[in-house]
C-alpha positions in Angstrom: 12.1 -28.2 12.5 14.5 -27.9 15.4 16.6 -30.7 14.0 16.8 -28.8 10.7 17.9 -25.7 12.4 20.6 -27.6 14.4 21.9 -29.2 11.2 21.9 -25.9 9.2 23.6 -23.7 11.9 25.7 -26.5 13.4 24.4 -25.9 16.9 22.7 -27.9 19.6 19.5 -26.6 21.2 19.4 -27.4 24.9 16.4 -29.7 25.8 13.7 -28.3 28.0 11.2 -25.4 28.1 12.1 -21.7 28.5 9.1 -19.7 29.5 10.9 -16.5 28.5 10.8 -17.5 24.8 7.6 -17.0 22.9 6.7 -16.9 19.2 5.1 -14.1 17.3 1.7 -15.1 15.9 0.4 -12.0 14.3 -3.2 -13.2 13.6 -3.6 -14.9 17.1 -1.8 -12.4 19.4 -4.0 -9.7 21.0 -4.5 -6.6 18.9 -2.2 -3.9 20.3 -3.6 -0.4 20.3 -3.2 3.0 22.0 -6.2 5.2 22.7 -6.7 8.3 20.5 -9.2 11.1 21.5 -12.1 11.8 19.2 -10.5 15.2 18.3 -7.7 13.2 16.3 -10.3 11.5 14.1 -12.2 14.8 13.7 -9.0 16.5 12.5 -8.4 13.7 10.0 -12.0 14.0 8.8 -11.8 17.7 8.3 -8.4 17.6 6.5 -9.6 14.7 4.3 -12.8 16.5 3.5 -11.0 19.7 2.3 -8.3 17.7 0.5 -11.0 15.8 -1.4 -12.9 19.0 -2.2 -10.0 21.3 -3.1 -7.5 19.0 -4.7 -9.3 15.8 -5.9 -12.6 17.3 -7.1 -11.9 21.0 -7.9 -8.3 21.2 -9.1 -7.7 17.7 -10.4 -11.2 16.8 -11.6 -11.6 13.4 -10.0 -14.9 11.7 -9.5 -15.6 9.4 -6.5 -17.0 5.9 -6.8 -17.7 4.3 -3.4 -18.7 1.1 -1.7 -20.2 3.2 1.1 -17.5 2.2 3.5 -15.4 5.4 3.3 -15.9 6.3 6.9 -17.1 4.6 10.1 -18.9 5.5 13.2 -20.6 8.9 13.4 -18.4 10.1 10.5 -20.2 7.8 8.2 -23.5 9.6 8.9 -21.8 13.0 8.6 -20.1 12.1 5.3 -23.3 10.7 3.9 -25.1 13.9 4.7 -22.5 16.1 3.0 -21.3 14.0 0.1 -23.7 12.4 -2.4 -22.5 10.2 -5.2 -24.5 8.2 -7.6 -21.6 6.0 -8.5 -21.4 2.7 -6.5 -19.0 -0.2 -6.5 -19.1 -3.5 -4.7 -15.9 -3.9 -2.8 -13.6 -0.8 -3.2 -13.8 3.0 -3.2 -11.8 5.0 -5.7 -11.3 8.3 -7.4 -11.1 8.4 -11.2 -10.0 11.1 -13.7 -10.7 9.7 -17.2 -9.1 10.9 -20.4 -10.3 10.2 -24.0 -7.2 8.6 -25.4 -5.9 5.1 -25.9 -3.1 5.3 -23.3 -2.9 2.7 -20.6 -4.2 4.1 -17.3 -2.4 4.4 -14.0 -3.7 3.0 -10.8 -2.2 4.4 -7.5 -2.6 2.6 -4.2 -1.5 4.4 -1.0 0.0 2.9 2.1 -0.7 3.1 5.9 -1.4 6.5 7.4 -4.0 9.1 6.7 -4.9 8.1 3.1 -4.3 9.9 -0.2 -3.8 13.4 1.3 -0.3 12.3 2.5 0.7 12.1 -1.2 -0.6 15.4 -2.3 2.6 16.8 -3.8 3.6 13.5 -5.3 0.2 13.1 -6.9 0.3 16.7 -8.2 3.6 16.0 -10.0 2.3 12.7 -11.4 -0.9 14.3 -12.8 1.1 17.1 -14.4 3.4 14.7 -16.1 0.8 12.1 -17.3 -2.0 12.9 -19.7 -3.8 9.6 -19.2 -6.6 8.2 -17.1 -5.7 7.9 -13.4 -7.4 5.9 -10.7 -6.7 6.5 -7.0 -7.8 3.6 -4.8 -8.9 4.4 -1.2 -8.0 2.0 1.6 -10.1 3.6 4.5 -9.4 0.7 6.8 -5.7 1.8 7.0 -6.3 5.5 6.9 -7.6 6.2 10.4 -11.3 6.5 9.4 -12.9 4.2 12.0 -13.6 1.6 9.2 -13.5 -2.1 10.2 -15.0 -3.5 7.0 -12.1 -5.0 5.1 -12.6 -6.8 1.7 -10.6 -10.0 1.3 -8.0 -10.5 -1.4 -10.5 -11.9 -4.0 -13.1 -9.2 -3.3 -10.5 -6.4 -3.6 -9.2 -7.8 -6.9 -12.7 -8.2 -8.2 -13.4 -4.5 -7.3 -10.2 -3.4 -9.2 -11.2 -5.4 -12.2 -14.7 -4.0 -12.2 -13.2 -0.5 -11.8 -11.1 -0.9 -14.9 -13.6 -2.8 -17.1 -16.4 -0.3 -16.3 -14.2 2.5 -17.8 -13.3 0.5 -20.8 -9.8 -0.7 -19.7 -8.4 -4.1 -19.5 -4.9 -3.3 -18.1 -3.2 -0.6 -16.1 0.1 0.5 -14.7 0.0 -0.1 -10.9 1.9 2.4 -8.8 1.9 1.4 -5.1 3.5 2.4 -1.9 4.1 0.3 1.3 0.8 -1.5 2.1 -0.4 -0.6 -1.3 2.1 -3.0 -2.8 0.3 -5.8 -0.9 -2.8 -5.0 -2.8 -0.8 -5.0 -6.1 0.5 -8.4 -5.1 -3.1 -9.6 -4.7 -3.7 -8.4 -8.3 -0.6 -10.1 -9.5 -1.7 -13.4 -7.9 -5.4 -13.4 -8.8 -5.6 -11.3 -12.0 -2.1 -10.8 -13.4 -3.6 -10.0 -16.8 -4.6 -6.6 -15.4 -1.0 -5.5 -14.9 0.7 -3.8 -17.9 3.5 -2.5 -15.7 4.3 -1.7 -12.1 6.2 0.7 -9.8 6.6 -0.5 -6.2 7.9 1.9 -3.5 8.9 0.6 -0.1 7.3 -2.8 -0.9 6.2 -4.9 2.0 5.0 -7.9 -0.1 8.4 -9.6 -0.7 9.9 -12.1 1.7 6.9 -12.0 4.0 7.8 -15.5 5.3 10.7 -13.7 7.0 10.1 -12.0 10.3 10.9 -8.4 9.3 7.5 -6.9 8.5 5.4 -8.6 11.2 8.0 -8.1 14.0 9.3 -4.6 13.1 5.9 -3.1 12.6 4.1 -4.6 15.7 6.7 -5.7 18.2 10.0 -4.0 17.8 11.0 -1.7 20.7 11.5 1.9 19.5 15.1 3.0 19.2 14.7 6.4 17.6 12.2 9.2 16.8 11.2 7.4 13.6 10.4 4.2 15.5 8.3 6.2 18.0 6.5 7.9 15.2 5.8 4.6 13.4 4.7 2.9 16.6 2.5 5.4 18.3 1.1 7.4 15.3 0.5 4.6 12.9 1.0 1.0 14.1 -0.9 1.4 17.4 -4.0 3.0 15.8 -7.0 0.8 16.5 -8.2 0.1 13.0 -4.7 -0.1 11.4 -3.6 -2.5 14.1 -6.8 -4.5 13.6 -6.2 -4.8 9.9 -2.5 -5.8 10.3 -3.3 -8.3 13.1 -6.5 -9.9 11.7 -6.7 -9.4 8.0 -3.2 -9.8 6.5 -2.7 -13.3 5.3 1.0 -13.5 4.4 0.5 -16.5 2.1 -2.0 -14.4 0.0 0.0 -11.1 0.1 3.5 -12.5 -0.5 5.1 -11.9 -3.9 7.7 -14.4 -5.0 9.1 -12.1 -7.7 7.5 -13.8 -10.6 5.9 -11.8 -13.4 7.9 -8.7 -12.7 8.1 -7.6 -16.4 8.1 -3.9 -17.0 8.5 -3.2 -13.3 10.6 -0.8 -11.2 11.1 -1.3 -7.5 12.4 1.3 -5.0 13.7 0.4 -1.5 14.6 2.8 1.3 18.0 1.9 2.7 17.1 2.7 6.3 13.6 1.3 6.1 12.6 0.2 9.6 9.8 -2.1 8.5 11.2 -4.3 5.7 14.7 -5.7 5.4 15.7 -3.6 2.4 19.1 -5.1 1.7 17.8 -8.6 2.0 14.9 -7.8 -0.3 17.3 -6.1 -2.8 19.5 -9.2 -2.8 16.4 -11.4 -3.5 15.0 -9.2 -6.2 18.3 -8.6 -8.1 18.0 -12.0 -9.6 14.4 -11.4 -10.6 14.4 -8.0 -12.2 17.3 -5.6 -13.1 15.4 -2.5 -12.2 15.7 -2.5 -8.4 16.9 0.7 -6.7 18.2 1.3 -3.2 17.5 4.9 -2.0 20.5 5.7 0.2 19.9 7.1 3.7 16.2 7.3 3.2 13.6 6.0 5.8 10.3 4.4 5.0 8.2 6.9 2.9 10.9 9.5 3.0 10.9 9.7 -0.8 7.9 12.0 -0.4 10.1 14.8 0.9 13.1 14.0 -1.3 12.9 15.8 -4.6 15.7 13.8 -6.2 14.2 10.4 -5.7 10.6 11.6 -6.2 11.6 12.9 -9.6 13.4 9.6 -10.5 10.3 7.6 -9.4 8.1 9.8 -11.6 10.5 9.3 -14.5 10.2 5.5 -14.1 6.4 5.7 -14.0 6.5 7.7 -17.2 8.9 5.2 -18.9 6.9 2.1 -17.8 3.6 3.8 -18.9 5.1 4.5 -22.3 6.3 1.0 -22.7 2.8 -0.3 -21.7 1.3 1.9 -24.4 3.8 0.5 -26.9 3.1 -3.1 -25.9 -0.7 -2.5 -26.2 -0.2 -1.4 -29.8 2.1 -4.2 -30.8 
């Protein structure tokens, strides 16, 4: 490999051993975490509980189907005492709002952080615009819920397939953000027939054989307030860091740009996790519908009305096209 590098870059690597140089081995390096007091997780539990009760169940009419791994630790007992659901699934937990029409449903998969409640306004606009069945997949192991049970790629895809088939659907439009695009990539790899269309926002699943995602998320030294926010609020949380360091298999999650029909992709220009310009260059030859969101950071589309509206328009357009393809 060293000879290949020397030939490609026309350089000569000095022989010997440099102890100051070391490689990044994400799944072998120690899990890097920063302690959080119990009050942080209690606050997340309370906010999630009221978000689920007020928005998902009362205002939006969603029903929960769970694999009984929504919470970990003492919160699992507390949640089990307060919330009772007769609907069970094997590998995933999800919310569903079903409609009695023939339209192709939408499946939304959130990213790292605190779960679905981070997308409350975006989901509100999506539900207002789309009179079709909607499924919201929960990823509690990356939502600061003390959950260390993580389904593997095959199990997650089986759970999604069961979710759709049990409601009478065989395809869906997948809308995913950040880590959620990794789950969409699993579906594309193991059950591509489920995908009628796709909208990917800040996708982390492209060019995973490059260093950007692994290094920027776990090892890059903070250089601004957004870097500090990403590092200490999200990346160093115990269960998120455990998932990133022990459960992400890049060769399973990587998307090589195949089967991107009826797909729109949105990249934040100043994304500090992925190499947006490099990904844009790679994808431009795969699909014409790739957009760079100028000046935006990772996930900043959520507070930018212009790009949020444009993304919702593309979701509507792709969903309508999926409906048409289903008929003809």
